[in-house]
C-alpha positions in Angstrom: 100.3 140.0 -22.0 102.0 142.2 -19.0 101.1 139.7 -16.5 102.5 136.7 -18.4 105.6 138.9 -18.6 105.8 139.8 -15.1 104.9 135.9 -14.1 107.4 134.7 -16.2 110.0 137.3 -14.7 109.2 136.2 -11.3 110.0 132.7 -12.0 113.1 133.0 -13.9 114.3 135.1 -10.7 113.3 132.8 -8.1 115.0 130.0 -10.6 118.0 132.4 -10.7 117.9 132.8 -6.4 117.5 129.2 -5.8 120.1 128.1 -8.3 122.8 130.6 -6.3 121.6 129.1 -3.2 122.2 125.4 -4.3 125.3 126.0 -5.8 126.6 127.8 -2.3 125.6 125.1 -0.5 127.8 122.5 -2.8 130.8 124.9 -2.3 130.2 124.6 1.4 130.0 120.8 0.8 133.7 120.9 0.1 134.3 122.5 3.4 132.4 120.3 6.0 134.5 116.7 5.0 137.6 118.7 6.8 135.7 120.4 9.8 134.1 116.4 10.4 137.8 115.3 10.3 139.0 118.0 12.6 136.0 117.6 15.3 136.6 113.7 14.9 140.2 113.6 15.6 139.3 116.1 18.7 136.8 113.6 19.8 139.0 110.9 19.1 141.6 112.7 21.6 139.2 113.9 24.2 138.1 110.0 24.9 141.8 108.7 25.9 141.0 110.7 29.0 138.6 109.4 31.8 135.0 110.3 30.7 135.0 112.6 34.2 137.8 114.8 32.8 141.4 115.4 33.0 142.8 115.2 36.9 146.1 116.9 36.6 146.5 117.8 40.6 149.8 116.9 41.8 151.7 118.5 39.1 155.3 116.9 38.7 157.9 119.5 38.4 160.5 117.3 36.6 163.7 119.5 37.4 164.0 118.0 41.0 166.0 115.1 40.7 164.4 111.7 42.6 166.1 110.8 45.5 168.8 107.7 45.6 167.2 105.2 47.8 168.8 101.7 48.9 165.1 99.9 48.8 164.9 97.4 46.6 161.5 98.2 45.6 159.7 101.3 46.5 156.3 103.3 45.5 154.7 106.4 46.4 151.0 106.5 45.8 148.6 109.4 45.8 145.0 107.8 47.1 142.8 110.9 45.3 144.1 110.7 41.9 145.3 106.8 42.4 148.6 107.5 40.6 152.2 106.3 41.5 154.3 109.6 42.2 157.2 107.5 42.4 157.7 103.8 41.3 161.1 101.4 41.8 160.2 97.6 40.5 156.7 97.9 41.7 156.3 94.1 40.6 159.4 92.7 42.7 158.4 89.7 44.7 159.7 89.9 48.4 159.4 89.0 51.3 157.7 91.6 53.4 158.2 90.5 57.3 155.6 92.3 59.6 153.8 94.1 56.7 152.2 91.0 57.1 150.3 92.4 60.4 148.4 95.1 58.4 146.6 91.9 56.8 146.5 90.4 60.4 145.1 93.3 61.7 142.2 93.5 59.0 141.0 89.9 59.1 141.0 89.9 62.9 138.6 92.9 63.0 136.7 91.6 60.1 136.4 87.8 61.6 136.3 88.5 65.7 135.0 90.9 68.2 137.3 93.4 69.5 136.5 92.5 73.0 136.6 88.5 72.7 139.1 87.8 75.4 141.9 85.5 74.4 143.9 83.3 77.0 147.5 82.9 76.1 148.7 79.8 75.4 152.5 78.3 75.1 151.9 78.4 71.0 151.9 82.1 71.1 154.9 82.6 73.2 158.0 83.5 71.9 157.2 82.6 68.6 160.5 84.0 67.0 162.5 82.1 69.1 163.7 85.3 71.1 161.6 88.1 72.6 158.3 86.9 75.1 156.0 89.4 74.7 153.0 87.8 76.4 152.5 85.4 79.5 151.3 81.8 79.8 147.6 82.0 80.6 147.5 85.8 80.6 144.0 86.7 79.3 143.8 89.7 76.6 141.2 91.3 74.4 141.8 91.3 70.5 142.0 95.0 70.7 144.9 95.0 73.0 146.6 92.3 71.3 146.3 94.4 68.2 147.8 97.1 70.0 150.7 95.1 71.1 150.8 94.3 67.5 150.8 97.2 65.6 152.5 99.7 68.2 155.6 97.1 69.0 155.2 94.6 66.1 154.9 92.0 68.6 154.7 88.4 67.0 153.5 86.6 70.0 150.0 88.9 69.6 150.1 88.0 65.7 150.2 84.6 66.6 147.9 85.0 69.6 145.2 86.4 67.5 145.8 83.5 64.0 145.6 80.9 67.3 142.4 81.9 69.2 140.9 82.3 65.4 141.9 78.1 65.2 140.5 77.4 68.1 137.1 78.5 67.1 137.1 76.8 63.8 138.5 79.7 61.5 141.5 79.1 59.1 143.0 82.4 60.1 145.9 82.2 57.6 143.6 80.7 54.6 141.6 83.7 55.0 144.3 85.8 54.8 145.1 84.7 51.6 141.6 84.6 50.4 141.3 88.1 51.4 144.5 89.1 49.2 142.7 87.4 46.4 139.8 89.6 46.7 141.7 92.7 46.6 143.1 91.7 43.1 146.6 90.7 45.5 148.2 88.0 42.6 151.4 88.4 43.7 150.9 87.8 47.3 150.9 84.7 49.6 151.1 85.0 53.1 152.3 81.9 55.4 152.1 83.1 59.2 150.2 86.1 60.9 153.3 87.5 61.8 155.5 87.5 58.6 158.2 85.3 60.4 158.3 83.2 57.1 160.1 84.2 54.3 158.8 82.0 52.1 155.9 84.3 52.1 155.9 87.4 49.4 154.5 90.1 48.0 154.7 93.8 46.2 154.5 96.9 46.4 151.8 97.7 43.9 150.0 94.9 46.1 150.3 96.0 49.2 149.1 99.5 47.9 145.6 97.6 47.4 145.8 96.1 50.9 146.7 99.4 52.5 144.1 101.7 50.9 141.5 99.0 51.6 143.1 99.2 55.5 142.2 102.6 55.4 138.4 101.9 55.5 139.3 100.6 59.4 140.5 103.8 61.1 141.4 101.8 64.4 144.5 100.3 62.4 146.2 103.8 61.8 145.0 105.0 65.0 147.1 102.2 66.8 150.1 102.6 64.3 150.1 106.3 65.0 150.7 105.8 69.0 154.4 106.4 70.2 153.9 104.8 73.2 151.2 103.0 75.0 150.3 101.0 78.3 148.3 97.6 77.4 147.0 95.9 80.0 145.4 92.6 80.4 141.4 92.0 80.7 142.1 91.4 84.6 144.5 94.7 84.9 147.3 92.5 86.6 149.6 93.0 83.7 150.9 95.7 82.3 153.0 96.0 79.0 154.7 99.3 78.5 155.5 99.6 74.7 157.0 101.9 72.3 156.6 101.9 68.2 158.9 100.5 65.9 158.1 103.5 64.0 161.2 106.1 64.3 159.5 108.6 61.9 156.5 109.1 64.4 157.6 113.2 65.2 159.8 113.3 62.6 157.9 113.5 59.7 155.1 115.9 59.9 150.9 115.2 59.0 151.1 110.8 59.9 148.8 109.0 59.5 150.4 105.7 60.5 152.8 103.5 59.7 154.3 99.7 60.0 157.7 98.6 60.1 159.2 95.0 59.2 162.4 93.4 59.2 163.8 89.7 58.8 167.4 88.7 57.7 165.8 87.7 54.4 163.2 90.8 54.1 165.5 93.3 55.4 163.9 96.4 56.3 160.3 97.2 55.0 158.2 99.7 56.2 155.0 101.6 54.8 154.0 104.9 55.9 150.5 106.7 55.3 150.9 110.7 55.4 148.8 113.8 54.0 149.3 116.7 52.5 148.1 119.9 54.1 144.9 121.3 52.4 145.1 118.2 50.0 142.2 115.9 50.2 144.2 112.6 49.4 146.6 110.5 51.7 150.0 109.3 50.5 151.3 105.8 51.0 155.0 105.2 50.8 156.2 101.4 50.7 159.7 100.6 50.7 160.5 96.4 50.8 164.6 95.1 50.8 165.8 98.7 52.2 168.9 99.3 54.1 167.5 102.1 55.7 164.1 101.9 56.0 163.7 105.3 57.8 166.1 107.1 55.5 164.3 105.9 52.1 160.9 106.8 53.7 161.9 110.0 54.7 163.5 111.1 51.6 160.7 109.6 49.4 158.0 111.5 51.3 160.0 114.9 51.1 161.1 114.6 47.7 156.9 114.0 46.8 155.6 117.1 48.8 158.6 119.6 47.3 158.6 117.7 43.3 154.7 117.9 42.9 152.5 121.1 43.3 149.4 120.3 45.2 146.9 122.9 44.4 
């Protein structure tokens, strides 16, 4: 009999313990939905950011006022964070004058050998109706034509490259526009290799795509960082002493390279690529339709370096 009582008591005790645990779990279940709701909210917020995690550097100090510039459109872009650090009318379509020559250089390097020898014909002389940079019958390598074009901004050299390609059956301007499309430059049209035709146009946001792509060609930016140079014809009989159109060389530290542009319709334009000491990215500054391309560019670079924290 005592054994029956003992078993009964044990069964009742186990029942009471199980009931207590069940009741506790039931209470806990009332808290769980709120917990999951909170976690869910946190996850939704987290997925707004890139999967690789947030990249806050560089960090803007909003107390430092933006510079006043004359350019119709302008942009400063950081290649590491892929961010616009300064922007003004980024999608405004404007003529870009000799900034066109960055695309000309890219297409030349991708479709010709730098050692190709170009014979200068009449259609590559005094193409702007003013300055003559080359001589009839002069022979010059593609590499040296690029130097004339990117340092001195020679329009003759830009036309000589395009005309040489044409004689080889290459639609140089067509390839320039095809390349623009491939790079996602949706608001860009090129009409000539020098940028003399102001019916052509682009935007600063499109030009960022071009410049970032062109950084794959170190030769372009090494050339564009030269202040002066002697460029010879292939037979070394003719020597061209040239000076860069970029007056910021030597004035701003850590310049990687740049390109100027001007026509009456485009006004003053400029691309400048610089670095920040200790920072792995590059800064690309572009101004279009400026009254003072050097002043505007210098203001933008100095403001960007000061207004942002880089570490």
